[in-house]
VEXGU-35596 format. One record per residue (C-alpha): z, y, x. Coordinates in steps of 0.1 Angstrom, whole numbers, plus 5000, padded with zeros to 4 digits. Example, Ala and Ser with C-alpha at 12.3 -4.5 7.8 and 13.67 -1.06 7.14 Angstrom:
2
<atom <5078,4955,5123>>;
<atom <5071,4989,5137>>;
***
This chain:
394
<atom <5126,5206,4926>>;
<atom <5122,5233,4954>>;
<atom <5092,5232,4970>>;
<atom <5079,5245,5000>>;
<atom <5067,5283,5001>>;
<atom <5025,5284,5001>>;
<atom <5014,5299,5032>>;
<atom <4987,5321,5037>>;
<atom <4962,5296,5052>>;
<atom <4970,5257,5051>>;
<atom <4951,5225,5064>>;
<atom <4934,5222,5030>>;
<atom <4915,5255,5026>>;
<atom <4903,5248,5060>>;
<atom <4890,5215,5049>>;
<atom <4876,5228,5024>>;
<atom <4863,5260,5044>>;
<atom <4847,5235,5061>>;
<atom <4828,5222,5033>>;
<atom <4811,5187,5032>>;
<atom <4793,5192,5061>>;
<atom <4820,5203,5083>>;
<atom <4839,5177,5069>>;
<atom <4816,5148,5074>>;
<atom <4808,5162,5112>>;
<atom <4853,5158,5116>>;
<atom <4849,5118,5102>>;
<atom <4814,5112,5127>>;
<atom <4841,5120,5151>>;
<atom <4865,5094,5141>>;
<atom <4834,5071,5141>>;
<atom <4829,5064,5104>>;
<atom <4799,5046,5093>>;
<atom <4785,5037,5059>>;
<atom <4771,5011,5040>>;
<atom <4744,5016,5018>>;
<atom <4753,4998,4988>>;
<atom <4781,4972,4977>>;
<atom <4753,4947,4974>>;
<atom <4749,4947,5014>>;
<atom <4791,4929,5015>>;
<atom <4791,4893,5016>>;
<atom <4816,4870,5007>>;
<atom <4847,4875,5032>>;
<atom <4858,4842,5052>>;
<atom <4888,4830,5055>>;
<atom <4909,4836,5084>>;
<atom <4940,4813,5105>>;
<atom <4965,4837,5096>>;
<atom <4991,4816,5081>>;
<atom <5023,4821,5061>>;
<atom <5054,4819,5080>>;
<atom <5075,4795,5067>>;
<atom <5105,4793,5049>>;
<atom <5133,4769,5037>>;
<atom <5108,4758,5005>>;
<atom <5072,4739,5016>>;
<atom <5049,4765,5012>>;
<atom <5018,4766,4990>>;
<atom <4982,4771,5009>>;
<atom <4974,4806,5010>>;
<atom <4940,4823,5017>>;
<atom <4942,4846,5047>>;
<atom <4961,4878,5044>>;
<atom <4932,4901,5060>>;
<atom <4902,4880,5053>>;
<atom <4866,4896,5056>>;
<atom <4837,4892,5070>>;
<atom <4811,4918,5083>>;
<atom <4794,4932,5055>>;
<atom <4763,4938,5083>>;
<atom <4772,4931,5120>>;
<atom <4784,4963,5127>>;
<atom <4815,4964,5106>>;
<atom <4850,4941,5108>>;
<atom <4859,4949,5072>>;
<atom <4853,4961,5042>>;
<atom <4875,4990,5019>>;
<atom <4867,4996,4981>>;
<atom <4868,5035,4969>>;
<atom <4868,5048,4931>>;
<atom <4871,5077,4916>>;
<atom <4897,5079,4888>>;
<atom <4902,5113,4866>>;
<atom <4932,5098,4848>>;
<atom <4956,5064,4839>>;
<atom <4931,5060,4806>>;
<atom <4932,5024,4805>>;
<atom <4890,5016,4798>>;
<atom <4878,5042,4830>>;
<atom <4905,5029,4852>>;
<atom <4901,4990,4846>>;
<atom <4860,4995,4846>>;
<atom <4865,5012,4876>>;
<atom <4889,4986,4893>>;
<atom <4866,4962,4883>>;
<atom <4834,4975,4901>>;
<atom <4858,4980,4934>>;
<atom <4864,4943,4932>>;
<atom <4827,4932,4926>>;
<atom <4819,4952,4958>>;
<atom <4845,4934,4977>>;
<atom <4825,4903,4966>>;
<atom <4847,4896,4936>>;
<atom <4885,4873,4941>>;
<atom <4868,4837,4942>>;
<atom <4879,4837,4979>>;
<atom <4915,4846,4973>>;
<atom <4920,4835,4935>>;
<atom <4919,4798,4921>>;
<atom <4924,4791,4887>>;
<atom <4962,4788,4879>>;
<atom <4972,4805,4909>>;
<atom <5004,4821,4911>>;
<atom <5002,4859,4922>>;
<atom <5027,4886,4934>>;
<atom <5023,4915,4931>>;
<atom <5046,4938,4948>>;
<atom <5045,4978,4934>>;
<atom <5062,5007,4950>>;
<atom <5089,5018,4931>>;
<atom <5111,5038,4954>>;
<atom <5140,5060,4942>>;
<atom <5160,5054,4910>>;
<atom <5157,5072,4876>>;
<atom <5188,5094,4885>>;
<atom <5164,5116,4891>>;
<atom <5143,5117,4861>>;
<atom <5155,5148,4846>>;
<atom <5144,5167,4877>>;
<atom <5111,5159,4877>>;
<atom <5085,5184,4868>>;
<atom <5062,5150,4859>>;
<atom <5071,5113,4853>>;
<atom <5075,5094,4883>>;
<atom <5046,5075,4881>>;
<atom <5026,5105,4885>>;
<atom <5044,5120,4915>>;
<atom <5058,5094,4939>>;
<atom <5059,5057,4925>>;
<atom <5031,5035,4915>>;
<atom <5015,5044,4884>>;
<atom <5026,5007,4856>>;
<atom <4988,5016,4841>>;
<atom <4974,5005,4879>>;
<atom <4991,4974,4878>>;
<atom <4991,4962,4846>>;
<atom <4947,4970,4852>>;
<atom <4947,4951,4883>>;
<atom <4965,4919,4862>>;
<atom <4944,4917,4835>>;
<atom <4916,4914,4858>>;
<atom <4930,4885,4880>>;
<atom <4941,4870,4843>>;
<atom <4905,4873,4833>>;
<atom <4894,4856,4868>>;
<atom <4917,4826,4864>>;
<atom <4952,4836,4874>>;
<atom <4983,4814,4865>>;
<atom <5014,4832,4863>>;
<atom <5017,4867,4876>>;
<atom <5052,4884,4889>>;
<atom <5055,4916,4895>>;
<atom <5081,4928,4923>>;
<atom <5101,4952,4940>>;
<atom <5134,4956,4959>>;
<atom <5149,4978,4934>>;
<atom <5173,5008,4943>>;
<atom <5180,5012,4901>>;
<atom <5173,4984,4880>>;
<atom <5166,5006,4851>>;
<atom <5135,5016,4862>>;
<atom <5112,4989,4851>>;
<atom <5127,4999,4815>>;
<atom <5124,5034,4822>>;
<atom <5089,5035,4843>>;
<atom <5071,5018,4816>>;
<atom <5069,4984,4836>>;
<atom <5081,4962,4806>>;
<atom <5062,4975,4781>>;
<atom <5029,4972,4808>>;
<atom <5041,4934,4812>>;
<atom <5049,4921,4781>>;
<atom <5014,4914,4767>>;
<atom <5007,4903,4801>>;
<atom <5029,4875,4799>>;
<atom <5041,4890,4831>>;
<atom <5074,4881,4850>>;
<atom <5092,4912,4869>>;
<atom <5110,4904,4891>>;
<atom <5141,4925,4913>>;
<atom <5135,4913,4949>>;
<atom <5172,4927,4960>>;
<atom <5186,4896,4943>>;
<atom <5178,4858,4953>>;
<atom <5171,4851,4911>>;
<atom <5157,4829,4900>>;
<atom <5170,4814,4928>>;
<atom <5210,4809,4939>>;
<atom <5205,4824,4976>>;
<atom <5178,4843,4998>>;
<atom <5159,4820,5024>>;
<atom <5142,4820,5057>>;
<atom <5115,4837,5067>>;
<atom <5105,4838,5100>>;
<atom <5080,4865,5115>>;
<atom <5064,4849,5145>>;
<atom <5058,4848,5182>>;
<atom <5046,4886,5173>>;
<atom <5075,4902,5165>>;
<atom <5092,4930,5169>>;
<atom <5123,4936,5156>>;
<atom <5134,4912,5135>>;
<atom <5126,4876,5146>>;
<atom <5131,4868,5110>>;
<atom <5141,4879,5072>>;
<atom <5162,4868,5051>>;
<atom <5143,4873,5014>>;
<atom <5137,4862,4975>>;
<atom <5129,4822,4975>>;
<atom <5097,4834,4951>>;
<atom <5078,4854,4983>>;
<atom <5071,4819,4993>>;
<atom <5058,4804,4966>>;
<atom <5027,4825,4957>>;
<atom <4991,4817,4961>>;
<atom <4984,4849,4963>>;
<atom <5003,4883,4975>>;
<atom <4993,4920,4964>>;
<atom <5001,4950,4976>>;
<atom <5001,4980,4954>>;
<atom <5012,5013,4972>>;
<atom <5011,5048,4964>>;
<atom <4988,5075,4983>>;
<atom <5018,5099,5001>>;
<atom <5033,5113,5030>>;
<atom <5060,5101,5044>>;
<atom <5090,5119,5067>>;
<atom <5095,5087,5089>>;
<atom <5062,5069,5092>>;
<atom <5035,5101,5084>>;
<atom <5020,5080,5055>>;
<atom <5034,5051,5031>>;
<atom <5008,5029,5018>>;
<atom <5004,4989,5012>>;
<atom <5016,4984,5048>>;
<atom <5051,5003,5046>>;
<atom <5056,4995,5011>>;
<atom <5067,4959,5023>>;
<atom <5102,4974,5037>>;
<atom <5105,4974,4997>>;
<atom <5101,4931,4997>>;
<atom <5137,4930,5019>>;
<atom <5168,4934,4998>>;
<atom <5190,4963,5001>>;
<atom <5223,4942,5004>>;
<atom <5214,4924,5040>>;
<atom <5200,4953,5058>>;
<atom <5220,4979,5051>>;
<atom <5240,5003,5075>>;
<atom <5269,5010,5061>>;
<atom <5278,4994,5022>>;
<atom <5280,5026,5002>>;
<atom <5238,5030,5014>>;
<atom <5218,5024,4986>>;
<atom <5189,5018,5007>>;
<atom <5174,4995,5035>>;
<atom <5192,5017,5064>>;
<atom <5193,4995,5090>>;
<atom <5157,4997,5095>>;
<atom <5157,5035,5107>>;
<atom <5168,5043,5138>>;
<atom <5187,5080,5141>>;
<atom <5171,5098,5159>>;
<atom <5143,5128,5156>>;
<atom <5114,5096,5168>>;
<atom <5122,5067,5153>>;
<atom <5104,5035,5168>>;
<atom <5123,5013,5144>>;
<atom <5110,5016,5114>>;
<atom <5071,5010,5117>>;
<atom <5082,4981,5139>>;
<atom <5098,4964,5111>>;
<atom <5071,4970,5085>>;
<atom <5047,4952,5109>>;
<atom <5077,4927,5109>>;
<atom <5077,4922,5069>>;
<atom <5040,4919,5071>>;
<atom <5035,4890,5096>>;
<atom <5063,4875,5078>>;
<atom <5046,4883,5042>>;
<atom <5011,4886,5049>>;
<atom <4992,4907,5024>>;
<atom <4957,4891,5007>>;
<atom <4951,4925,4993>>;
<atom <4956,4958,4988>>;
<atom <4954,4982,4958>>;
<atom <4966,5022,4965>>;
<atom <4969,5045,4937>>;
<atom <4958,5078,4949>>;
<atom <4950,5092,4914>>;
<atom <4977,5114,4906>>;
<atom <5007,5118,4937>>;
<atom <5028,5140,4960>>;
<atom <5024,5157,4991>>;
<atom <5053,5170,5016>>;
<atom <5071,5140,5011>>;
<atom <5076,5105,4998>>;
<atom <5102,5116,4972>>;
<atom <5122,5141,4955>>;
<atom <5147,5137,4984>>;
<atom <5122,5153,5003>>;
<atom <5118,5191,4999>>;
<atom <5087,5210,4992>>;
<atom <5078,5176,4971>>;
<atom <5044,5185,4949>>;
<atom <5020,5169,4922>>;
<atom <4984,5164,4936>>;
<atom <4957,5148,4916>>;
<atom <4934,5136,4942>>;
<atom <4916,5109,4917>>;
<atom <4910,5085,4936>>;
<atom <4921,5046,4942>>;
<atom <4912,5023,4980>>;
<atom <4909,4983,4976>>;
<atom <4909,4961,5004>>;
<atom <4915,4924,5014>>;
<atom <4922,4936,5048>>;
<atom <4953,4958,5039>>;
<atom <4956,4982,5073>>;
<atom <4915,4990,5066>>;
<atom <4929,4998,5033>>;
<atom <4957,5023,5046>>;
<atom <4929,5034,5075>>;
<atom <4907,5046,5048>>;
<atom <4934,5062,5025>>;
<atom <4950,5076,5050>>;
<atom <4916,5095,5062>>;
<atom <4911,5104,5024>>;
<atom <4943,5128,5031>>;
<atom <4928,5144,5055>>;
<atom <4942,5126,5087>>;
<atom <4929,5105,5117>>;
<atom <4944,5068,5110>>;
<atom <4937,5061,5151>>;
<atom <4958,5090,5160>>;
<atom <4980,5090,5189>>;
<atom <5017,5088,5179>>;
<atom <5036,5123,5179>>;
<atom <5008,5136,5165>>;
<atom <5002,5140,5129>>;
<atom <5006,5124,5108>>;
<atom <5027,5100,5128>>;
<atom <5049,5129,5144>>;
<atom <5078,5113,5138>>;
<atom <5073,5074,5146>>;
<atom <5050,5058,5162>>;
<atom <5015,5048,5144>>;
<atom <5021,5019,5123>>;
<atom <4985,5012,5117>>;
<atom <4978,5015,5152>>;
<atom <5008,4982,5155>>;
<atom <4993,4962,5124>>;
<atom <4959,4965,5143>>;
<atom <4975,4955,5179>>;
<atom <4991,4924,5158>>;
<atom <4960,4913,5145>>;
<atom <4970,4921,5106>>;
<atom <4932,4944,5104>>;
<atom <4915,4972,5121>>;
<atom <4927,5007,5116>>;
<atom <4895,5018,5134>>;
<atom <4871,5034,5109>>;
<atom <4838,5030,5130>>;
<atom <4848,4989,5122>>;
<atom <4857,4999,5082>>;
<atom <4825,4997,5055>>;
<atom <4829,5017,5027>>;
<atom <4819,5004,4991>>;
<atom <4815,5035,4966>>;
<atom <4823,5069,4974>>;
<atom <4825,5076,5004>>;
<atom <4854,5094,5027>>;
<atom <4836,5128,5032>>;
<atom <4830,5129,4991>>;
<atom <4866,5119,4979>>;
<atom <4884,5135,5010>>;
<atom <4917,5153,4998>>;
<atom <4935,5166,5024>>;
<atom <4974,5163,5020>>;
<atom <5001,5188,5032>>;
<atom <5021,5163,5058>>;
<atom <5058,5158,5056>>;
<atom <5084,5173,5075>>;
***
């Protein structure tokens, strides 16, 4: 795989030179404050944001961004964690600690609840032979992260768990370890590019705050979920700057219905053919309004910088060794963006949002959560202690 040449002095070297104290000063400029202990957190309270009505009668849903302030200063709470590898034991233990730091799952998960986990399995197996490491240790969500979360959900009383994505290649579930992970859990694997197990897709209105699409046609099962979770990968993106839990929802739309040309194997109708894309980030917000996220988890254990997949020149593996979790997906993405060395509230046309609107700001303005670090409490390692600056995508 082609990699970009090393620069004599890059952003990561600069921040390392600053040291912890210098990085703390940079974060302070963004307004980040810390909470003393996870015990200071309160159980999140419900909000009024509903799921958009589809053809079937929707099941009652908890709030997608339900959070109450751990202290009066904080609007949202994010749990962070350190994990050195995908070994099941330490991964599950750290994720369990992080969930406890958020106050547990009792406000989101009722006994027997049907749970959907949207993973990020972009691309396909056709690039596997040319990769330096497995795709799930580079640009795709690792099945161990999804499996550990699913185990904890089952232990907390979840009923049926469905792991899902809109696949460009149906072989990824088998080849990238998802079948092996899901089988002992009794979890279902679903391709959202198909209407199965139903005969057709159904209508999902976005609501009054729509930006591009007033509605989407998508798999009906999305409307039957009691709890919807986005498990993204910590990555940069050539268009949207970062691709975390919010942009992960681009993958819930069927490729066949949202491509500009029949030969395209991606959702090309969501993009603009310009140097600055105003469409894709707004479509991501529309999808999050149509199918709200209740819990966001970001896999930053092993990932990639310089792009979102092997189609991006200069993509290379990094090992930040971190996880980010929140009941506010915008706050989760904001903290992950800060860990990556960027300002989550940066103006559009500045790093990392140089080629599109800052979709985190659009999400905050749409009422999906907050991307302002001074409104977010951190349970677990603080950003300055786990910062791992990423090389942005070109």
